[in-house]
PDB file with one MODEL, atoms N, CA, C and O in Angstrom:
MODEL        1
ATOM      1  N   UNK A   1     -21.063  91.448 255.509  1.00  0.00           N
ATOM      2  CA  UNK A   1     -20.421  90.428 255.207  1.00  0.00           C
ATOM      3  C   UNK A   1     -19.473  89.664 256.203  1.00  0.00           C
ATOM      4  O   UNK A   1     -19.192  88.466 256.194  1.00  0.00           O
ATOM      5  N   UNK A   2     -19.032  90.683 257.096  1.00  0.00           N
ATOM      6  CA  UNK A   2     -18.105  90.318 258.251  1.00  0.00           C
ATOM      7  C   UNK A   2     -18.847  89.192 259.032  1.00  0.00           C
ATOM      8  O   UNK A   2     -18.217  88.194 259.383  1.00  0.00           O
ATOM      9  N   UNK A   3     -19.957  89.308 259.264  1.00  0.00           N
ATOM     10  CA  UNK A   3     -20.701  88.313 260.122  1.00  0.00           C
ATOM     11  C   UNK A   3     -20.839  86.834 259.440  1.00  0.00           C
ATOM     12  O   UNK A   3     -20.855  85.785 260.084  1.00  0.00           O
ATOM     13  N   UNK A   4     -20.923  86.930 258.187  1.00  0.00           N
ATOM     14  CA  UNK A   4     -20.884  85.669 257.345  1.00  0.00           C
ATOM     15  C   UNK A   4     -19.693  84.974 257.463  1.00  0.00           C
ATOM     16  O   UNK A   4     -19.643  83.750 257.586  1.00  0.00           O
ATOM     17  N   UNK A   5     -18.687  85.744 257.427  1.00  0.00           N
ATOM     18  CA  UNK A   5     -17.376  85.036 257.263  1.00  0.00           C
ATOM     19  C   UNK A   5     -16.275  85.107 258.580  1.00  0.00           C
ATOM     20  O   UNK A   5     -15.103  85.482 258.548  1.00  0.00           O
ATOM     21  N   UNK A   6     -16.944  84.692 259.557  1.00  0.00           N
ATOM     22  CA  UNK A   6     -16.128  84.463 260.806  1.00  0.00           C
ATOM     23  C   UNK A   6     -15.046  83.512 260.696  1.00  0.00           C
ATOM     24  O   UNK A   6     -14.618  83.108 259.615  1.00  0.00           O
ATOM     25  N   UNK A   7     -14.586  83.138 261.890  1.00  0.00           N
ATOM     26  CA  UNK A   7     -13.330  82.133 261.778  1.00  0.00           C
ATOM     27  C   UNK A   7     -13.915  80.899 261.467  1.00  0.00           C
ATOM     28  O   UNK A   7     -14.589  80.346 262.336  1.00  0.00           O
ATOM     29  N   UNK A   8     -13.742  80.280 260.166  1.00  0.00           N
ATOM     30  CA  UNK A   8     -14.256  79.022 259.734  1.00  0.00           C
ATOM     31  C   UNK A   8     -13.294  77.957 259.784  1.00  0.00           C
ATOM     32  O   UNK A   8     -13.683  76.893 260.265  1.00  0.00           O
ATOM     33  N   UNK A   9     -11.896  78.061 259.302  1.00  0.00           N
ATOM     34  CA  UNK A   9     -11.044  77.172 259.339  1.00  0.00           C
ATOM     35  C   UNK A   9     -11.200  76.398 258.134  1.00  0.00           C
ATOM     36  O   UNK A   9     -10.617  75.316 258.079  1.00  0.00           O
ATOM     37  N   UNK A  10     -12.039  76.865 256.963  1.00  0.00           N
ATOM     38  CA  UNK A  10     -12.256  76.174 255.796  1.00  0.00           C
ATOM     39  C   UNK A  10     -11.161  76.777 254.952  1.00  0.00           C
ATOM     40  O   UNK A  10     -10.836  77.963 254.906  1.00  0.00           O
ATOM     41  N   UNK A  11     -10.562  75.585 254.183  1.00  0.00           N
ATOM     42  CA  UNK A  11      -9.428  76.020 253.277  1.00  0.00           C
ATOM     43  C   UNK A  11      -9.839  75.795 251.975  1.00  0.00           C
ATOM     44  O   UNK A  11     -10.650  74.910 251.700  1.00  0.00           O
ATOM     45  N   UNK A  12      -9.288  76.606 251.064  1.00  0.00           N
ATOM     46  CA  UNK A  12      -9.617  76.348 249.587  1.00  0.00           C
ATOM     47  C   UNK A  12      -8.578  75.468 248.961  1.00  0.00           C
ATOM     48  O   UNK A  12      -7.429  75.569 249.391  1.00  0.00           O
ATOM     49  N   UNK A  13      -8.825  74.660 248.046  1.00  0.00           N
ATOM     50  CA  UNK A  13      -8.041  73.657 247.457  1.00  0.00           C
ATOM     51  C   UNK A  13      -6.775  74.169 246.778  1.00  0.00           C
ATOM     52  O   UNK A  13      -5.718  73.539 246.780  1.00  0.00           O
ATOM     53  N   UNK A  14      -6.945  75.301 246.226  1.00  0.00           N
ATOM     54  CA  UNK A  14      -5.853  75.665 245.360  1.00  0.00           C
ATOM     55  C   UNK A  14      -4.838  76.904 246.095  1.00  0.00           C
ATOM     56  O   UNK A  14      -3.781  77.342 245.641  1.00  0.00           O
ATOM     57  N   UNK A  15      -5.357  77.197 247.044  1.00  0.00           N
ATOM     58  CA  UNK A  15      -4.771  78.362 247.893  1.00  0.00           C
ATOM     59  C   UNK A  15      -3.895  77.997 249.105  1.00  0.00           C
ATOM     60  O   UNK A  15      -4.345  77.351 250.052  1.00  0.00           O
ATOM     61  N   UNK A  16      -2.746  78.395 249.042  1.00  0.00           N
ATOM     62  CA  UNK A  16      -1.749  78.121 250.201  1.00  0.00           C
ATOM     63  C   UNK A  16      -1.275  79.427 250.959  1.00  0.00           C
ATOM     64  O   UNK A  16      -0.255  80.036 250.639  1.00  0.00           O
ATOM     65  N   UNK A  17      -2.085  79.785 251.959  1.00  0.00           N
ATOM     66  CA  UNK A  17      -1.997  81.068 252.639  1.00  0.00           C
ATOM     67  C   UNK A  17      -1.667  80.602 254.127  1.00  0.00           C
ATOM     68  O   UNK A  17      -1.964  79.516 254.625  1.00  0.00           O
ATOM     69  N   UNK A  18      -0.929  81.752 254.780  1.00  0.00           N
ATOM     70  CA  UNK A  18      -0.760  81.582 256.159  1.00  0.00           C
ATOM     71  C   UNK A  18      -2.021  81.710 256.988  1.00  0.00           C
ATOM     72  O   UNK A  18      -2.011  81.261 258.134  1.00  0.00           O
ATOM     73  N   UNK A  19      -3.254  82.367 256.430  1.00  0.00           N
ATOM     74  CA  UNK A  19      -4.423  82.477 256.911  1.00  0.00           C
ATOM     75  C   UNK A  19      -5.405  82.100 256.031  1.00  0.00           C
ATOM     76  O   UNK A  19      -5.746  82.918 255.178  1.00  0.00           O
ATOM     77  N   UNK A  20      -6.052  80.761 256.080  1.00  0.00           N
ATOM     78  CA  UNK A  20      -6.923  80.308 255.312  1.00  0.00           C
ATOM     79  C   UNK A  20      -8.357  81.164 255.453  1.00  0.00           C
ATOM     80  O   UNK A  20      -9.072  81.181 254.451  1.00  0.00           O
ATOM     81  N   UNK A  21      -8.768  81.810 256.543  1.00  0.00           N
ATOM     82  CA  UNK A  21     -10.032  82.465 256.611  1.00  0.00           C
ATOM     83  C   UNK A  21      -9.873  83.713 255.773  1.00  0.00           C
ATOM     84  O   UNK A  21     -10.798  83.938 254.992  1.00  0.00           O
ATOM     85  N   UNK A  22      -8.849  84.575 255.798  1.00  0.00           N
ATOM     86  CA  UNK A  22      -8.540  85.783 254.945  1.00  0.00           C
ATOM     87  C   UNK A  22      -8.398  85.485 253.416  1.00  0.00           C
ATOM     88  O   UNK A  22      -8.708  86.299 252.547  1.00  0.00           O
ATOM     89  N   UNK A  23      -7.919  84.291 253.188  1.00  0.00           N
ATOM     90  CA  UNK A  23      -8.128  83.781 251.720  1.00  0.00           C
ATOM     91  C   UNK A  23      -9.599  83.500 251.314  1.00  0.00           C
ATOM     92  O   UNK A  23     -10.024  83.833 250.208  1.00  0.00           O
ATOM     93  N   UNK A  24     -10.330  82.902 252.208  1.00  0.00           N
ATOM     94  CA  UNK A  24     -11.695  82.734 251.972  1.00  0.00           C
ATOM     95  C   UNK A  24     -12.406  83.889 251.914  1.00  0.00           C
ATOM     96  O   UNK A  24     -13.194  83.907 250.969  1.00  0.00           O
ATOM     97  N   UNK A  25     -12.401  84.809 252.561  1.00  0.00           N
ATOM     98  CA  UNK A  25     -12.972  86.337 252.441  1.00  0.00           C
ATOM     99  C   UNK A  25     -12.718  86.935 251.274  1.00  0.00           C
ATOM    100  O   UNK A  25     -13.598  87.416 250.560  1.00  0.00           O
ATOM    101  N   UNK A  26     -11.439  86.939 251.000  1.00  0.00           N
ATOM    102  CA  UNK A  26     -10.977  87.568 249.733  1.00  0.00           C
ATOM    103  C   UNK A  26     -11.728  86.797 248.412  1.00  0.00           C
ATOM    104  O   UNK A  26     -12.069  87.346 247.365  1.00  0.00           O
ATOM    105  N   UNK A  27     -11.861  85.574 248.718  1.00  0.00           N
ATOM    106  CA  UNK A  27     -12.612  85.021 247.302  1.00  0.00           C
ATOM    107  C   UNK A  27     -14.109  85.207 247.194  1.00  0.00           C
ATOM    108  O   UNK A  27     -14.762  85.305 246.155  1.00  0.00           O
ATOM    109  N   UNK A  28     -14.575  85.241 248.537  1.00  0.00           N
ATOM    110  CA  UNK A  28     -16.046  85.448 248.596  1.00  0.00           C
ATOM    111  C   UNK A  28     -16.246  86.959 248.109  1.00  0.00           C
ATOM    112  O   UNK A  28     -17.128  87.220 247.292  1.00  0.00           O
ATOM    113  N   UNK A  29     -15.537  87.792 248.550  1.00  0.00           N
ATOM    114  CA  UNK A  29     -15.525  89.350 248.257  1.00  0.00           C
ATOM    115  C   UNK A  29     -15.304  89.610 246.803  1.00  0.00           C
ATOM    116  O   UNK A  29     -15.737  90.603 246.218  1.00  0.00           O
ATOM    117  N   UNK A  30     -14.532  88.558 246.202  1.00  0.00           N
ATOM    118  CA  UNK A  30     -14.498  88.860 244.731  1.00  0.00           C
ATOM    119  C   UNK A  30     -15.504  87.959 243.924  1.00  0.00           C
ATOM    120  O   UNK A  30     -15.636  88.203 242.724  1.00  0.00           O
ATOM    121  N   UNK A  31     -16.084  87.136 244.383  1.00  0.00           N
ATOM    122  CA  UNK A  31     -17.357  86.409 243.509  1.00  0.00           C
ATOM    123  C   UNK A  31     -18.654  86.760 243.922  1.00  0.00           C
ATOM    124  O   UNK A  31     -19.582  86.356 243.222  1.00  0.00           O
ATOM    125  N   UNK A  32     -18.905  87.437 244.929  1.00  0.00           N
ATOM    126  CA  UNK A  32     -20.259  87.607 245.252  1.00  0.00           C
ATOM    127  C   UNK A  32     -20.882  88.840 244.434  1.00  0.00           C
ATOM    128  O   UNK A  32     -21.991  88.754 243.906  1.00  0.00           O
ATOM    129  N   UNK A  33     -20.149  89.901 244.376  1.00  0.00           N
ATOM    130  CA  UNK A  33     -20.697  90.982 243.462  1.00  0.00           C
ATOM    131  C   UNK A  33     -20.890  90.391 242.082  1.00  0.00           C
ATOM    132  O   UNK A  33     -22.016  90.637 241.650  1.00  0.00           O
ATOM    133  N   UNK A  34     -20.214  89.762 241.350  1.00  0.00           N
ATOM    134  CA  UNK A  34     -20.335  89.354 240.014  1.00  0.00           C
ATOM    135  C   UNK A  34     -21.571  88.428 239.957  1.00  0.00           C
ATOM    136  O   UNK A  34     -22.445  88.608 239.109  1.00  0.00           O
ATOM    137  N   UNK A  35     -21.628  87.493 240.819  1.00  0.00           N
ATOM    138  CA  UNK A  35     -22.819  86.578 241.077  1.00  0.00           C
ATOM    139  C   UNK A  35     -23.935  87.248 241.179  1.00  0.00           C
ATOM    140  O   UNK A  35     -24.860  86.782 240.515  1.00  0.00           O
ATOM    141  N   UNK A  36     -24.224  88.468 241.971  1.00  0.00           N
ATOM    142  CA  UNK A  36     -25.399  89.013 242.129  1.00  0.00           C
ATOM    143  C   UNK A  36     -25.735  89.852 241.014  1.00  0.00           C
ATOM    144  O   UNK A  36     -26.891  90.004 240.618  1.00  0.00           O
ATOM    145  N   UNK A  37     -24.659  90.431 240.475  1.00  0.00           N
ATOM    146  CA  UNK A  37     -25.205  91.193 239.167  1.00  0.00           C
ATOM    147  C   UNK A  37     -25.771  90.307 238.014  1.00  0.00           C
ATOM    148  O   UNK A  37     -26.743  90.612 237.323  1.00  0.00           O
ATOM    149  N   UNK A  38     -24.919  88.996 237.885  1.00  0.00           N
ATOM    150  CA  UNK A  38     -25.441  88.224 236.977  1.00  0.00           C
ATOM    151  C   UNK A  38     -26.888  87.802 237.219  1.00  0.00           C
ATOM    152  O   UNK A  38     -27.729  87.887 236.323  1.00  0.00           O
ATOM    153  N   UNK A  39     -27.138  87.392 238.316  1.00  0.00           N
ATOM    154  CA  UNK A  39     -28.504  86.841 238.671  1.00  0.00           C
ATOM    155  C   UNK A  39     -29.378  88.022 238.451  1.00  0.00           C
ATOM    156  O   UNK A  39     -30.479  87.805 237.945  1.00  0.00           O
ATOM    157  N   UNK A  40     -29.080  89.130 238.730  1.00  0.00           N
ATOM    158  CA  UNK A  40     -30.143  90.247 238.453  1.00  0.00           C
ATOM    159  C   UNK A  40     -30.376  90.426 237.020  1.00  0.00           C
ATOM    160  O   UNK A  40     -31.486  90.590 236.513  1.00  0.00           O
ATOM    161  N   UNK A  41     -29.282  90.385 236.411  1.00  0.00           N
ATOM    162  CA  UNK A  41     -29.407  90.468 234.781  1.00  0.00           C
ATOM    163  C   UNK A  41     -30.230  89.448 234.068  1.00  0.00           C
ATOM    164  O   UNK A  41     -30.918  89.672 233.072  1.00  0.00           O
ATOM    165  N   UNK A  42     -30.078  88.221 234.724  1.00  0.00           N
ATOM    166  CA  UNK A  42     -30.735  86.957 234.091  1.00  0.00           C
ATOM    167  C   UNK A  42     -32.391  87.114 234.520  1.00  0.00           C
ATOM    168  O   UNK A  42     -33.258  86.905 233.672  1.00  0.00           O
ATOM    169  N   UNK A  43     -32.726  87.493 235.888  1.00  0.00           N
ATOM    170  CA  UNK A  43     -33.978  87.709 236.215  1.00  0.00           C
ATOM    171  C   UNK A  43     -34.569  88.659 235.381  1.00  0.00           C
ATOM    172  O   UNK A  43     -35.667  88.439 234.869  1.00  0.00           O
ATOM    173  N   UNK A  44     -33.855  89.855 235.165  1.00  0.00           N
ATOM    174  CA  UNK A  44     -34.500  90.960 234.540  1.00  0.00           C
ATOM    175  C   UNK A  44     -34.882  90.574 232.993  1.00  0.00           C
ATOM    176  O   UNK A  44     -35.997  90.803 232.527  1.00  0.00           O
ATOM    177  N   UNK A  45     -33.790  89.944 232.237  1.00  0.00           N
ATOM    178  CA  UNK A  45     -34.190  89.425 231.029  1.00  0.00           C
ATOM    179  C   UNK A  45     -35.408  88.476 231.077  1.00  0.00           C
ATOM    180  O   UNK A  45     -36.292  88.584 230.227  1.00  0.00           O
ATOM    181  N   UNK A  46     -35.470  87.564 232.041  1.00  0.00           N
ATOM    182  CA  UNK A  46     -36.665  86.556 231.967  1.00  0.00           C
ATOM    183  C   UNK A  46     -37.787  87.317 232.084  1.00  0.00           C
ATOM    184  O   UNK A  46     -38.753  86.982 231.398  1.00  0.00           O
ATOM    185  N   UNK A  47     -37.894  88.411 232.907  1.00  0.00           N
ATOM    186  CA  UNK A  47     -39.119  89.294 233.162  1.00  0.00           C
ATOM    187  C   UNK A  47     -39.481  89.970 231.881  1.00  0.00           C
ATOM    188  O   UNK A  47     -40.647  89.941 231.486  1.00  0.00           O
ATOM    189  N   UNK A  48     -38.546  90.571 231.221  1.00  0.00           N
ATOM    190  CA  UNK A  48     -38.865  91.306 229.961  1.00  0.00           C
ATOM    191  C   UNK A  48     -39.313  90.383 228.728  1.00  0.00           C
ATOM    192  O   UNK A  48     -40.157  90.690 227.885  1.00  0.00           O
ATOM    193  N   UNK A  49     -38.623  89.263 228.790  1.00  0.00           N
ATOM    194  CA  UNK A  49     -39.003  88.340 227.657  1.00  0.00           C
ATOM    195  C   UNK A  49     -40.341  87.672 227.806  1.00  0.00           C
ATOM    196  O   UNK A  49     -41.046  87.454 226.821  1.00  0.00           O
ATOM    197  N   UNK A  50     -40.741  87.305 229.180  1.00  0.00           N
ATOM    198  CA  UNK A  50     -42.095  86.779 229.280  1.00  0.00           C
ATOM    199  C   UNK A  50     -43.082  87.684 229.232  1.00  0.00           C
ATOM    200  O   UNK A  50     -44.229  87.271 229.059  1.00  0.00           O
ATOM    201  N   UNK A  51     -42.804  89.254 229.392  1.00  0.00           N
ATOM    202  CA  UNK A  51     -43.712  90.090 229.258  1.00  0.00           C
ATOM    203  C   UNK A  51     -43.940  90.459 227.762  1.00  0.00           C
ATOM    204  O   UNK A  51     -45.079  90.710 227.370  1.00  0.00           O
ATOM    205  N   UNK A  52     -42.848  90.495 226.905  1.00  0.00           N
ATOM    206  CA  UNK A  52     -42.858  90.535 225.558  1.00  0.00           C
ATOM    207  C   UNK A  52     -43.650  89.625 224.763  1.00  0.00           C
ATOM    208  O   UNK A  52     -44.312  89.989 223.790  1.00  0.00           O
ATOM    209  N   UNK A  53     -43.562  88.234 225.261  1.00  0.00           N
ATOM    210  CA  UNK A  53     -44.184  87.087 224.595  1.00  0.00           C
ATOM    211  C   UNK A  53     -45.516  86.866 225.280  1.00  0.00           C
ATOM    212  O   UNK A  53     -46.239  85.933 224.932  1.00  0.00           O
ATOM    213  N   UNK A  54     -45.846  87.673 226.212  1.00  0.00           N
ATOM    214  CA  UNK A  54     -47.341  87.581 226.716  1.00  0.00           C
ATOM    215  C   UNK A  54     -47.576  86.402 227.435  1.00  0.00           C
ATOM    216  O   UNK A  54     -48.633  85.791 227.278  1.00  0.00           O
ATOM    217  N   UNK A  55     -46.697  86.009 228.217  1.00  0.00           N
ATOM    218  CA  UNK A  55     -46.808  84.687 229.252  1.00  0.00           C
ATOM    219  C   UNK A  55     -47.977  85.053 230.201  1.00  0.00           C
ATOM    220  O   UNK A  55     -48.157  86.164 230.700  1.00  0.00           O
ATOM    221  N   UNK A  56     -48.775  83.907 230.380  1.00  0.00           N
ATOM    222  CA  UNK A  56     -49.829  84.092 231.351  1.00  0.00           C
ATOM    223  C   UNK A  56     -49.307  84.463 232.598  1.00  0.00           C
ATOM    224  O   UNK A  56     -48.425  83.801 233.145  1.00  0.00           O
ATOM    225  N   UNK A  57     -49.898  85.694 233.187  1.00  0.00           N
ATOM    226  CA  UNK A  57     -49.324  86.185 234.363  1.00  0.00           C
ATOM    227  C   UNK A  57     -48.256  87.156 234.298  1.00  0.00           C
ATOM    228  O   UNK A  57     -47.924  87.842 235.265  1.00  0.00           O
ATOM    229  N   UNK A  58     -47.640  87.222 232.989  1.00  0.00           N
ATOM    230  CA  UNK A  58     -46.595  88.131 233.028  1.00  0.00           C
ATOM    231  C   UNK A  58     -45.483  87.671 233.437  1.00  0.00           C
ATOM    232  O   UNK A  58     -45.371  86.503 233.811  1.00  0.00           O
ATOM    233  N   UNK A  59     -44.345  88.655 233.424  1.00  0.00           N
ATOM    234  CA  UNK A  59     -43.126  88.360 233.841  1.00  0.00           C
ATOM    235  C   UNK A  59     -43.050  88.168 235.540  1.00  0.00           C
ATOM    236  O   UNK A  59     -42.399  87.293 236.110  1.00  0.00           O
ATOM    237  N   UNK A  60     -43.762  89.061 236.098  1.00  0.00           N
ATOM    238  CA  UNK A  60     -43.782  88.908 237.666  1.00  0.00           C
ATOM    239  C   UNK A  60     -44.471  87.584 238.046  1.00  0.00           C
ATOM    240  O   UNK A  60     -44.129  87.010 239.080  1.00  0.00           O
ATOM    241  N   UNK A  61     -45.477  87.052 237.206  1.00  0.00           N
ATOM    242  CA  UNK A  61     -46.029  85.857 237.836  1.00  0.00           C
ATOM    243  C   UNK A  61     -45.114  84.696 237.481  1.00  0.00           C
ATOM    244  O   UNK A  61     -45.123  83.640 238.115  1.00  0.00           O
ATOM    245  N   UNK A  62     -44.316  84.939 236.431  1.00  0.00           N
ATOM    246  CA  UNK A  62     -43.391  83.846 235.989  1.00  0.00           C
ATOM    247  C   UNK A  62     -42.271  83.755 237.230  1.00  0.00           C
ATOM    248  O   UNK A  62     -42.077  82.667 237.773  1.00  0.00           O
ATOM    249  N   UNK A  63     -41.665  84.754 237.581  1.00  0.00           N
ATOM    250  CA  UNK A  63     -40.726  84.804 238.563  1.00  0.00           C
ATOM    251  C   UNK A  63     -41.402  84.214 239.979  1.00  0.00           C
ATOM    252  O   UNK A  63     -40.812  83.455 240.748  1.00  0.00           O
ATOM    253  N   UNK A  64     -42.523  84.631 240.130  1.00  0.00           N
ATOM    254  CA  UNK A  64     -43.122  84.105 241.556  1.00  0.00           C
ATOM    255  C   UNK A  64     -43.261  82.725 241.291  1.00  0.00           C
ATOM    256  O   UNK A  64     -42.771  82.039 242.187  1.00  0.00           O
ATOM    257  N   UNK A  65     -43.775  82.075 240.340  1.00  0.00           N
ATOM    258  CA  UNK A  65     -44.186  80.615 240.400  1.00  0.00           C
ATOM    259  C   UNK A  65     -42.883  79.838 240.389  1.00  0.00           C
ATOM    260  O   UNK A  65     -42.792  78.729 240.914  1.00  0.00           O
ATOM    261  N   UNK A  66     -41.763  80.515 239.710  1.00  0.00           N
ATOM    262  CA  UNK A  66     -40.432  79.840 239.817  1.00  0.00           C
ATOM    263  C   UNK A  66     -39.970  79.769 241.106  1.00  0.00           C
ATOM    264  O   UNK A  66     -39.501  78.722 241.552  1.00  0.00           O
ATOM    265  N   UNK A  67     -40.073  80.994 241.891  1.00  0.00           N
ATOM    266  CA  UNK A  67     -39.659  80.889 243.419  1.00  0.00           C
ATOM    267  C   UNK A  67     -40.393  79.888 244.180  1.00  0.00           C
ATOM    268  O   UNK A  67     -39.803  79.140 244.960  1.00  0.00           O
ATOM    269  N   UNK A  68     -41.739  79.832 243.979  1.00  0.00           N
ATOM    270  CA  UNK A  68     -42.564  78.779 244.532  1.00  0.00           C
ATOM    271  C   UNK A  68     -42.198  77.249 244.328  1.00  0.00           C
ATOM    272  O   UNK A  68     -42.186  76.408 245.226  1.00  0.00           O
ATOM    273  N   UNK A  69     -41.930  77.057 243.127  1.00  0.00           N
ATOM    274  CA  UNK A  69     -41.545  75.860 242.806  1.00  0.00           C
ATOM    275  C   UNK A  69     -40.019  75.445 243.278  1.00  0.00           C
ATOM    276  O   UNK A  69     -39.759  74.350 243.776  1.00  0.00           O
ATOM    277  N   UNK A  70     -39.089  76.443 243.055  1.00  0.00           N
ATOM    278  CA  UNK A  70     -37.682  76.014 243.652  1.00  0.00           C
ATOM    279  C   UNK A  70     -37.773  75.884 245.105  1.00  0.00           C
ATOM    280  O   UNK A  70     -37.033  75.083 245.676  1.00  0.00           O
ATOM    281  N   UNK A  71     -38.688  76.664 245.820  1.00  0.00           N
ATOM    282  CA  UNK A  71     -38.778  76.408 247.323  1.00  0.00           C
ATOM    283  C   UNK A  71     -39.319  75.014 247.513  1.00  0.00           C
ATOM    284  O   UNK A  71     -38.741  74.187 248.217  1.00  0.00           O
ATOM    285  N   UNK A  72     -40.308  74.803 246.944  1.00  0.00           N
ATOM    286  CA  UNK A  72     -40.964  73.195 246.982  1.00  0.00           C
ATOM    287  C   UNK A  72     -39.657  72.184 246.796  1.00  0.00           C
ATOM    288  O   UNK A  72     -39.386  71.292 247.599  1.00  0.00           O
ATOM    289  N   UNK A  73     -38.970  72.454 245.711  1.00  0.00           N
ATOM    290  CA  UNK A  73     -37.846  71.552 245.401  1.00  0.00           C
ATOM    291  C   UNK A  73     -36.896  71.417 246.553  1.00  0.00           C
ATOM    292  O   UNK A  73     -36.423  70.335 246.901  1.00  0.00           O
ATOM    293  N   UNK A  74     -36.615  72.675 247.182  1.00  0.00           N
ATOM    294  CA  UNK A  74     -35.767  72.624 248.184  1.00  0.00           C
ATOM    295  C   UNK A  74     -36.167  71.825 249.348  1.00  0.00           C
ATOM    296  O   UNK A  74     -35.367  71.094 249.932  1.00  0.00           O
ATOM    297  N   UNK A  75     -37.531  71.971 249.728  1.00  0.00           N
ATOM    298  CA  UNK A  75     -38.137  71.446 250.802  1.00  0.00           C
ATOM    299  C   UNK A  75     -38.298  69.783 250.545  1.00  0.00           C
ATOM    300  O   UNK A  75     -38.339  68.990 251.486  1.00  0.00           O
ATOM    301  N   UNK A  76     -38.368  69.450 249.385  1.00  0.00           N
ATOM    302  CA  UNK A  76     -38.299  67.962 248.959  1.00  0.00           C
ATOM    303  C   UNK A  76     -37.148  67.371 249.343  1.00  0.00           C
ATOM    304  O   UNK A  76     -37.084  66.372 250.059  1.00  0.00           O
ATOM    305  N   UNK A  77     -35.981  68.131 248.757  1.00  0.00           N
ATOM    306  CA  UNK A  77     -34.614  67.468 248.972  1.00  0.00           C
ATOM    307  C   UNK A  77     -34.219  67.467 250.495  1.00  0.00           C
ATOM    308  O   UNK A  77     -33.614  66.511 250.980  1.00  0.00           O
ATOM    309  N   UNK A  78     -34.557  68.503 251.190  1.00  0.00           N
ATOM    310  CA  UNK A  78     -34.314  68.433 252.615  1.00  0.00           C
ATOM    311  C   UNK A  78     -35.058  67.171 253.232  1.00  0.00           C
ATOM    312  O   UNK A  78     -34.487  66.380 253.983  1.00  0.00           O
ATOM    313  N   UNK A  79     -36.398  67.059 252.840  1.00  0.00           N
ATOM    314  CA  UNK A  79     -37.089  65.912 253.406  1.00  0.00           C
ATOM    315  C   UNK A  79     -36.598  64.445 253.063  1.00  0.00           C
ATOM    316  O   UNK A  79     -36.617  63.536 253.892  1.00  0.00           O
ATOM    317  N   UNK A  80     -36.146  64.303 251.729  1.00  0.00           N
ATOM    318  CA  UNK A  80     -35.688  63.321 251.265  1.00  0.00           C
ATOM    319  C   UNK A  80     -34.340  62.877 252.038  1.00  0.00           C
ATOM    320  O   UNK A  80     -34.094  61.728 252.405  1.00  0.00           O
ATOM    321  N   UNK A  81     -33.590  63.905 252.196  1.00  0.00           N
ATOM    322  CA  UNK A  81     -32.188  63.724 252.836  1.00  0.00           C
ATOM    323  C   UNK A  81     -32.577  63.306 254.445  1.00  0.00           C
ATOM    324  O   UNK A  81     -31.795  62.515 254.973  1.00  0.00           O
ATOM    325  N   UNK A  82     -33.439  63.662 255.052  1.00  0.00           N
ATOM    326  CA  UNK A  82     -33.684  63.305 256.388  1.00  0.00           C
ATOM    327  C   UNK A  82     -34.376  62.162 256.455  1.00  0.00           C
ATOM    328  O   UNK A  82     -34.311  61.606 257.551  1.00  0.00           O
ATOM    329  N   UNK A  83     -35.197  61.488 255.402  1.00  0.00           N
ATOM    330  CA  UNK A  83     -35.763  60.299 255.196  1.00  0.00           C
ATOM    331  C   UNK A  83     -34.582  59.284 255.019  1.00  0.00           C
ATOM    332  O   UNK A  83     -34.598  58.179 255.561  1.00  0.00           O
ATOM    333  N   UNK A  84     -33.726  59.654 254.357  1.00  0.00           N
ATOM    334  CA  UNK A  84     -32.521  58.495 254.122  1.00  0.00           C
ATOM    335  C   UNK A  84     -31.589  58.240 255.131  1.00  0.00           C
ATOM    336  O   UNK A  84     -30.890  57.228 255.101  1.00  0.00           O
ATOM    337  N   UNK A  85     -31.502  59.263 256.226  1.00  0.00           N
ATOM    338  CA  UNK A  85     -30.879  59.049 257.350  1.00  0.00           C
ATOM    339  C   UNK A  85     -31.285  57.838 258.183  1.00  0.00           C
ATOM    340  O   UNK A  85     -30.718  57.605 259.251  1.00  0.00           O
TER     341      UNK A  85
ENDMDL
END
């Protein structure tokens, strides 16, 4: 995580600290573990529910198609943003 959070000079709106980089580092270290655990739980539940209900392709197929569709959506947004410039 040290590589990700180098000197950025990004400030948080509610934090008045002498070192904004250290405040950002602490906030990211506080949020990332919770977000990754919650994301893993949601994906696991989605996998189990789709297998229980017999979704075509099972849970693994559902996760793969979701990933493919979201990647396509991100590419579309990127191209639309470049087009509007």
